[in-house]
C-alpha positions as CSV (number, residue, x, y, z in Angstrom):
1,M,-64.2,135.7,-8.0
2,E,-63.6,139.3,-7.1
3,V,-63.5,140.0,-3.4
4,G,-66.4,142.3,-2.3
5,K,-68.3,141.7,-5.5
6,H,-71.6,141.2,-3.6
7,Y,-71.4,144.3,-1.5
8,P,-73.5,147.2,-2.8
9,I,-71.6,150.3,-3.9
10,K,-72.8,153.8,-3.1
11,Y,-71.4,157.3,-2.7
12,A,-71.0,158.7,0.8
13,V,-69.3,161.7,2.5
14,L,-65.9,160.7,3.7
15,E,-64.4,162.7,6.7
16,L,-60.7,163.0,6.1
17,T,-58.8,163.0,9.4
18,E,-55.2,163.0,10.7
19,P,-54.0,161.9,14.1
20,G,-53.9,164.8,16.6
21,G,-51.0,165.3,19.0
22,W,-50.6,166.5,22.5
23,L,-52.2,169.9,21.7
24,N,-55.3,168.2,20.4
25,H,-55.6,165.7,23.3
26,Y,-54.6,163.0,20.8
27,E,-58.0,163.3,19.0
28,D,-58.2,163.1,15.3
29,I,-58.1,166.4,13.4
30,T,-60.7,166.8,10.6
31,R,-59.0,168.2,7.5
32,G,-62.1,168.1,5.2
33,Y,-64.9,166.2,3.7
34,I,-65.0,164.6,0.3
35,A,-67.3,162.6,-1.9
36,S,-66.2,159.0,-2.4
37,K,-67.6,155.6,-3.5
38,C,-67.8,153.0,-0.8
39,Y,-68.8,149.4,-0.1
40,V,-71.9,149.2,2.1
41,L,-71.5,146.4,4.6
42,E,-74.4,147.0,6.9
43,S,-77.4,149.3,7.3
44,T,-79.1,149.9,10.7
45,I,-82.4,151.5,11.6
46,K,-82.8,152.8,15.2
47,Y,-86.3,153.7,16.4
48,S,-86.9,156.2,19.1
49,M,-89.9,156.7,21.4
50,N,-90.9,159.9,19.6
51,G,-91.5,158.0,16.3
52,V,-88.4,159.3,14.6
53,N,-86.0,156.7,13.1
54,H,-82.3,157.1,12.4
55,I,-80.6,155.1,9.6
56,S,-76.9,154.6,9.7
57,H,-74.6,152.5,7.4
58,K,-71.4,150.8,8.0
59,V,-69.1,151.2,5.0
60,I,-65.6,150.7,3.7
61,F,-64.1,153.6,1.7
62,P,-61.5,152.6,-0.9
63,F,-58.9,155.3,0.1
64,T,-58.8,157.2,3.3
65,D,-55.2,158.0,4.2
66,I,-54.9,161.8,3.7
67,Q,-51.8,161.9,5.8
68,A,-49.9,159.6,3.5
69,F,-51.2,161.4,0.5
70,K,-49.8,164.7,1.8
71,S,-46.4,163.0,2.4
72,F,-46.4,161.8,-1.2
73,L,-47.4,165.2,-2.4
74,Q,-44.4,166.8,-0.6
75,K,-42.2,164.3,-2.5
76,G,-43.8,165.4,-5.8
77,T,-45.7,162.1,-6.4
78,P,-49.5,162.2,-6.0
79,D,-50.1,158.7,-4.7
80,I,-53.4,158.0,-3.0
81,G,-52.1,154.8,-1.3
82,R,-53.2,151.2,-1.2
83,S,-56.8,150.4,-1.8
84,Q,-59.0,149.0,0.9
85,L,-61.6,148.0,-1.6
86,H,-61.1,144.3,-0.9
87,Y,-62.7,144.1,2.5
88,N,-60.7,142.2,5.1
89,L,-60.4,142.2,8.8
90,A,-57.7,144.9,8.7
91,S,-60.0,147.4,7.0
92,K,-61.7,149.9,9.3
93,P,-65.4,150.3,8.6
94,R,-66.9,153.8,9.1
95,I,-70.4,154.8,10.0
96,V,-72.2,157.2,7.7
97,H,-75.7,158.6,7.8
98,G,-76.3,159.1,4.1
99,L,-75.8,157.1,1.0
100,F,-76.1,158.6,-2.5
101,D,-76.6,157.4,-6.0
102,N,-74.6,160.0,-7.8
103,Y,-71.6,162.2,-7.4
104,S,-73.3,165.6,-7.5
105,D,-75.6,164.9,-4.6
106,V,-72.8,163.6,-2.3
107,K,-70.5,166.5,-3.4
108,R,-73.2,169.0,-2.3
109,N,-73.3,167.3,1.1
110,A,-69.5,167.3,1.4
111,N,-69.4,171.0,0.5
112,Y,-72.0,171.6,3.2
113,E,-69.9,169.7,5.8
114,N,-66.8,171.7,4.7
115,E,-68.6,175.0,5.2
116,H,-69.8,173.8,8.7
117,L,-66.2,172.8,9.5
118,K,-65.0,176.3,8.5
119,Q,-67.6,177.9,10.8
120,R,-66.6,175.6,13.7
121,I,-62.9,176.5,13.3
122,L,-63.6,180.2,13.1
123,S,-65.9,180.1,16.1
124,D,-63.1,178.6,18.2
125,I,-61.0,181.8,17.8
126,S,-61.0,183.2,21.4
127,Y,-60.7,186.9,20.7
128,P,-63.6,189.4,20.4
129,I,-64.8,189.7,16.8
130,T,-63.9,193.5,16.8
131,S,-60.3,192.8,17.9
132,P,-57.5,193.1,15.3
133,K,-56.1,189.9,16.6
134,F,-59.3,188.1,15.7
135,K,-59.1,189.5,12.1
136,Q,-55.5,188.3,11.8
137,L,-56.2,184.8,13.2
138,S,-59.3,184.6,11.1
139,I,-57.3,185.3,7.9
140,Q,-54.7,182.7,8.9
141,E,-57.3,180.1,9.6
142,K,-59.1,180.7,6.4
143,K,-55.8,180.4,4.5
144,K,-55.0,177.1,6.2
145,L,-58.5,175.8,5.5
146,L,-58.2,176.7,1.8
147,E,-54.9,174.9,1.6
148,E,-56.3,171.8,3.3
149,Q,-59.5,171.9,1.1
150,T,-57.4,172.1,-2.0
151,I,-55.4,169.0,-1.0
152,C,-58.7,167.2,0.0
153,N,-60.3,168.1,-3.4
154,Y,-57.2,166.8,-5.3
155,F,-57.4,163.6,-3.2
156,E,-61.1,163.3,-4.1
157,Q,-60.3,163.7,-7.8
158,L,-57.7,161.0,-7.8
159,I,-60.0,158.6,-5.9
160,E,-62.8,159.3,-8.4
161,L,-60.4,158.4,-11.2
162,E,-59.2,155.3,-9.5
163,T,-62.7,154.0,-8.7
164,Q,-64.4,154.8,-11.9
165,E,-64.8,151.1,-12.8
166,L,-66.9,150.6,-9.6
167,E,-70.6,150.9,-10.7
168,V,-72.9,152.4,-8.1
169,T,-75.6,149.9,-7.2
170,P,-78.9,151.2,-8.6
171,K,-81.7,152.1,-6.1
172,E,-83.9,149.3,-7.2
173,D,-81.2,146.7,-6.8
174,F,-80.2,148.1,-3.4
175,K,-83.7,147.7,-2.2
176,K,-83.8,144.1,-3.4
177,L,-80.9,143.4,-1.1
178,Y,-83.1,143.9,2.0
179,K,-84.4,140.5,2.8
180,Y,-86.7,140.2,5.7
């Protein structure tokens, strides 16, 4: 029997991060967002007093190690690492707020998140917008972002190829899994 066979499979936006160092207060650095298939482990609905509910999902993405991927790329071998598709206690579940049935919808959301990331990074430049220093730093940051996004997109393409045998659980079947 295949491990994880009974978990639903969907698409979700994967935030690719690398560990930050001293300059980043040891917080993870977001390198980009990509579309990826994932196993859905759990879905939660939180209700608020104003009547709005928030749905979140605990998922396992098959490949997440962008730092190792970049190391392999420097050596000339595009290796996406070891799959976490077979859920075990060592796998680190992630929380996502949207699940998708197809690649194009999740890719649109990942592109939106990447654009938002770009705006956040550019807004952190601490010079007046009219300053030549701002323009210089802005160009440098955009170049770094484009390089990171190119690597992230390549990682996404390789993940999509590696996971093509995983069939996304149809909406009807996904709803049947909810047993009350």
